[in-house]
C-alpha positions in Angstrom: 74.8 -30.0 -38.6 70.9 -29.6 -39.4 70.7 -26.4 -41.9 68.6 -23.4 -40.7 65.1 -22.3 -42.8 64.7 -18.6 -42.8 62.0 -17.5 -41.3 60.7 -15.6 -44.4 60.4 -19.0 -46.0 58.4 -20.3 -42.9 55.4 -17.6 -43.0 55.4 -17.2 -46.8 57.1 -14.7 -47.0 58.9 -13.7 -50.6 62.4 -14.3 -51.1 62.7 -11.7 -53.6 61.6 -8.1 -54.1 58.8 -9.0 -56.2 55.4 -8.5 -54.8 53.6 -11.2 -54.1 49.8 -11.6 -55.4 48.3 -13.2 -52.4 48.4 -12.3 -48.7 51.1 -13.6 -46.0 48.2 -13.8 -43.8 44.7 -14.8 -44.3 41.5 -14.9 -42.2 39.6 -18.5 -41.6 37.3 -18.9 -44.3 35.2 -22.1 -46.1 36.1 -20.8 -49.7 39.6 -21.2 -51.5 41.9 -18.6 -51.7 41.8 -18.9 -55.4 37.8 -18.3 -55.3 38.3 -15.7 -52.7 41.0 -13.9 -55.0 38.7 -13.5 -58.4 36.6 -10.6 -59.0 33.2 -10.3 -58.9 32.1 -13.7 -56.9 29.6 -13.4 -54.4 28.8 -16.8 -52.0 25.2 -18.7 -53.0 22.6 -18.6 -50.6 21.0 -21.3 -49.4 17.7 -22.3 -50.9 14.8 -21.1 -48.7 12.5 -23.8 -48.0 9.0 -23.8 -50.1 6.0 -23.2 -48.3 2.2 -22.9 -49.0 1.5 -18.7 -49.1 -2.2 -20.3 -47.6 -0.8 -21.6 -44.6 2.0 -18.6 -44.0 -0.9 -16.5 -43.7 -2.6 -18.6 -41.5 0.1 -18.6 -39.2 0.8 -15.4 -39.1 -2.9 -14.8 -38.4 -2.6 -17.4 -35.2 0.3 -15.6 -33.9 -1.1 -11.9 -34.0 -4.4 -13.3 -32.4 -2.0 -15.3 -29.7 0.2 -12.1 -29.3 -3.2 -10.0 -28.8 -5.0 -12.2 -26.5 -1.7 -12.4 -24.1 -1.7 -8.9 -24.2 -5.9 -8.9 -23.1 -4.5 -11.4 -20.5 -2.1 -9.2 -19.0 -4.6 -6.3 -19.1 -7.0 -8.8 -17.5 -5.1 -10.4 -14.3 -3.4 -6.7 -13.6 -7.2 -5.5 -13.0 -8.3 -8.4 -11.0 -5.3 -8.0 -8.4 -5.5 -4.5 -8.5 -3.5 -1.4 -7.5 -0.7 -2.4 -5.5 -0.4 0.6 -4.4 -3.6 2.1 -3.8 -5.9 -0.6 -3.4 -9.7 0.4 -3.9 -10.3 4.1 -2.2 -12.7 3.5 0.6 -14.6 6.5 2.7 -12.4 5.6 5.5 -9.1 6.1 3.2 -10.1 8.8 2.0 -10.8 10.3 5.4 -6.7 10.1 5.5 -6.5 13.5 3.4 -8.2 15.6 6.3 -7.7 13.5 9.6 -11.5 13.7 10.2 -13.8 10.8 11.8 -16.4 9.1 9.8 -20.0 10.0 10.6 -21.8 8.6 13.0 -24.9 7.4 10.5 -22.5 5.9 8.0 -23.8 2.1 7.0 -21.6 -0.6 6.7 -21.7 -0.9 2.7 -19.9 2.5 3.3 -17.4 1.3 5.8 -16.9 -1.5 3.7 -17.6 -4.0 6.7 -18.5 -7.6 6.2 -22.2 -9.0 6.4 -21.2 -11.1 10.0 -19.4 -8.2 11.4 -22.3 -5.4 10.6 -24.9 -7.6 11.9 -23.1 -9.0 15.1 -23.7 -12.4 16.7 -26.9 -13.2 14.8 -24.9 -13.6 11.3 -22.4 -15.9 13.1 -23.0 -19.7 12.7 -22.4 -20.8 16.0 -20.0 -24.0 15.1 -17.8 -26.1 17.3 -14.2 -24.5 16.4 -15.8 -21.1 17.0 -17.3 -21.5 19.8 -13.9 -23.4 21.0 -12.1 -20.5 19.6 -13.5 -18.0 21.8 -12.2 -17.9 25.5 -15.2 -18.4 27.4 -19.2 -18.3 26.8 -20.0 -14.7 28.3 -17.3 -13.2 26.0 -19.1 -14.5 22.8 -22.2 -13.2 23.7 -20.9 -9.9 24.6 -19.9 -8.9 20.5 -21.1 -5.5 19.3 -21.1 -2.9 16.5 -18.1 -0.8 16.3 -18.9 2.4 17.8 -18.4 5.9 16.0 -14.8 7.4 16.1 -14.4 10.1 18.9 -13.4 13.4 17.0 -10.0 14.4 17.3 -8.0 17.7 17.6 -4.8 19.1 17.2 -2.2 19.6 19.5 -3.1 16.7 21.2 -6.5 18.4 22.5 -9.7 16.8 23.0 -13.5 18.1 22.8 -13.4 17.8 26.5 -10.7 19.8 27.4 -11.4 22.3 25.2 -14.6 23.2 26.4 -14.0 22.7 29.8 -11.0 25.2 29.2 -13.4 27.4 27.4 -15.8 27.5 30.5 -12.7 28.1 32.7 -11.9 31.3 30.6 -15.1 32.6 30.7 -15.7 33.0 33.9 -12.2 34.0 34.6 -12.8 37.0 32.6 -16.5 38.1 33.6 -16.7 42.0 34.8 -17.0 41.9 38.5 -20.0 43.6 39.7 -20.4 45.8 42.7 -23.5 47.9 44.3 -21.7 51.1 42.9 -21.4 50.2 39.8 -24.0 51.9 37.0 -25.7 49.2 35.7 -25.6 50.6 32.3 -21.6 50.1 32.3 -21.9 46.3 33.6 -24.1 45.8 31.1 -22.1 47.6 28.4 -19.1 45.4 29.7 -21.0 42.1 29.7 -22.1 42.7 25.9 -18.0 43.4 25.3 -17.1 40.5 27.2 -19.6 37.9 25.5 -18.4 38.9 21.8 -14.4 38.8 22.8 -15.5 35.3 24.4 -17.0 34.3 21.4 -14.2 35.6 18.9 -11.8 33.5 21.0 -13.8 30.6 21.3 -13.4 31.1 17.2 -9.7 31.3 17.1 -9.0 28.2 19.2 -11.5 26.4 17.2 -9.6 27.7 14.0 -6.4 26.7 15.5 -7.2 23.2 17.3 -8.7 22.2 13.8 -7.5 19.4 11.9 -8.3 20.4 8.5 -6.1 23.8 9.1 -3.4 21.5 10.6 0.1 20.6 9.0 0.6 16.8 7.6 2.7 16.1 10.4 -0.4 16.8 12.6 -2.6 15.0 10.4 -0.3 11.6 10.5 -0.4 12.0 14.1 -4.0 11.9 14.2 -4.4 9.4 11.4 -2.4 7.2 13.4 -4.4 7.3 16.7 -7.5 6.7 14.5 -6.0 3.4 13.5 -4.7 2.3 16.6 -8.7 3.0 18.1 -10.3 1.5 15.1 -8.0 -2.0 14.4 -6.5 -2.0 18.1 -7.4 -5.6 19.2 -8.4 -3.7 22.4 -11.4 -2.2 20.2 -11.6 -5.0 18.0 -12.2 -7.8 20.5 -15.4 -6.4 21.1 -17.1 -7.1 18.0 -14.4 -9.3 16.0 -14.1 -13.1 16.8 -10.8 -14.3 17.2 -10.1 -17.1 14.2 -10.7 -20.7 14.9 -8.1 -22.4 16.6 -6.0 -25.5 14.9 -6.1 -29.2 15.6 -3.1 -28.6 17.6 -3.9 -25.9 19.5 -7.7 -27.8 20.3 -5.6 -31.2 21.0 -6.1 -31.5 24.9 -2.9 -33.1 25.1 -1.1 -29.9 23.8 0.0 -27.7 27.0 0.3 -24.1 25.7 2.1 -21.6 27.6 -0.8 -18.5 28.7 -0.6 -15.0 26.7 0.9 -11.8 28.8 -2.5 -9.8 29.6 -2.1 -6.8 27.2 -1.4 -3.6 29.2 -2.9 -0.5 27.3 -3.9 0.0 24.2 -3.2 -2.5 21.0 -0.8 -0.2 19.4 1.6 -3.3 17.4 -0.6 -5.5 16.2 -0.3 -6.6 12.3 -3.6 -4.7 11.4 -2.6 -1.9 13.4 0.5 -1.3 11.9 -0.8 -2.5 8.3 -3.2 0.6 8.9 -0.9 3.2 9.9 1.2 2.2 6.6 -1.5 2.7 4.3 -2.1 6.5 5.6 1.9 7.0 5.1 2.1 5.1 1.6 -1.0 7.5 0.2 0.8 10.9 1.4 3.7 9.7 -0.1 1.8 8.3 -3.5 0.1 11.6 -3.9 3.3 13.7 -3.7 5.1 10.9 -5.9 2.2 11.5 -8.5 2.0 15.3 -8.3 4.8 18.0 -8.4 7.4 15.6 -6.6 7.3 13.0 -9.4 11.3 13.5 -9.4 12.1 13.4 -6.2 13.8 10.0 -5.5 14.1 9.9 -1.7 10.1 9.8 -1.7 10.2 7.1 -4.2 12.7 5.1 -1.9 10.6 5.8 1.1 7.1 4.7 -0.6 8.9 1.5 -2.3 10.1 0.6 1.2 7.2 0.9 2.7 5.1 -0.7 0.0 7.6 -3.6 0.8 6.9 -3.8 4.8 3.0 -3.6 4.3 3.7 -6.9 1.8 5.6 -8.3 4.5 2.9 -8.0 7.1 0.1 -8.6 5.1 1.2 -12.1 4.0 1.9 -13.0 7.6 -1.6 -11.7 8.4 -3.1 -13.8 6.0 -1.2 -16.7 6.6 -2.1 -16.3 10.3 -5.5 -15.5 10.3 -6.5 -17.7 7.6 -9.3 -15.6 6.8 -11.2 -14.8 9.6 -13.0 -12.0 10.8 -10.3 -9.5 11.4 -8.5 -10.2 8.4 -11.9 -9.5 6.6 -12.5 -6.3 8.7 -8.7 -5.1 7.6 -9.1 -5.3 3.9 -12.4 -4.1 3.8 -12.2 -0.9 5.5 -8.4 -0.3 3.9 -9.3 -1.6 0.5 -6.6 -3.8 -0.1 -6.4 -6.0 -2.9 -4.0 -9.0 -3.3 -2.0 -7.0 -5.9 -1.3 -5.2 -2.5 0.9 -8.5 -0.9 0.8 -10.9 -3.8 3.4 -10.2 -6.6 6.1 -8.8 -6.7 5.7 -4.8 -6.3 7.4 -2.3 -9.1 7.5 1.6 -8.4 8.5 2.6 -11.8 7.8 6.2 -13.7 6.0 6.8 -16.7 2.5 5.9 -17.8 0.7 3.9 -14.7 -2.6 3.1 -13.5 -2.6 4.7 -10.2 1.2 4.9 -9.3 2.1 1.5 -9.2 3.2 -1.8 -11.6 2.7 -5.4 -11.0 5.0 -8.1 -11.9 4.5 -11.2 -11.2 
């Protein structure tokens, strides 16, 4: 029969009641148990490799100069790309705050138009690609500069409608004259009628003025302005389409004719980008102002920024630096940071409200 070995002996426990000087279990260590049990023992540290102090100073100086140069380069790249939220503030973008049209005598520099767009046909060179990109020769000769923006009023009114309504009300409320009416009383009634009509006209002008309108009314007016400024029903009169590709110029390729546009252009990329820019400006002002802790506002701002970024990337690839692209970027002051890299809306110190991560 196989003899049995006690479990106490297998695990190193003493058989008698005498205390054992060494522990039953000990964690792994490269030091022997004898040295570890000795009092005052300290393991030897590896001897550091000798290096010239002069070389150490030079290495630290190079490392510090490299880190400082990296900080400068990051700032220069961020400044070159611009603000990913606001870009460059132009007169057209500033007019979003009041929803009032730009003055009719604004120059091309104030509107941030390119020299080719501002000069019209004389500044555009007639190349074969440019001639082939136009639908007809007569259309290429009818390009002209953009006209001034029409004035807008609140509550979907237009200045002609307001003038017609005031004229009708003035005629309907005029005092009636009869042969038996005293001329003195008639003159007094006419004077009172004229004063009342002037007061009513002033009141209607203030009610319909966009400077006294709500934020929603100004946003609606800015949407109409963006449609009339960047819509292709208006820009086709002074902007040439992009040059055609070799595939489009191939006579053997049959392309389907586009469906003619019905009404104003409200869905093109440039119109949507302009409308998003107007909404982004409102949310950015609120986020940088008293509503900096509004998480819903911050989320909406991030969604609009990414939506505009996608449209800008698509239009840059589609237009390939054409006049429509230059006109859009110049009027809205958009920089490369608005469509390149990763846009992060973060709290804390920020230049213009945005942080760009490339």
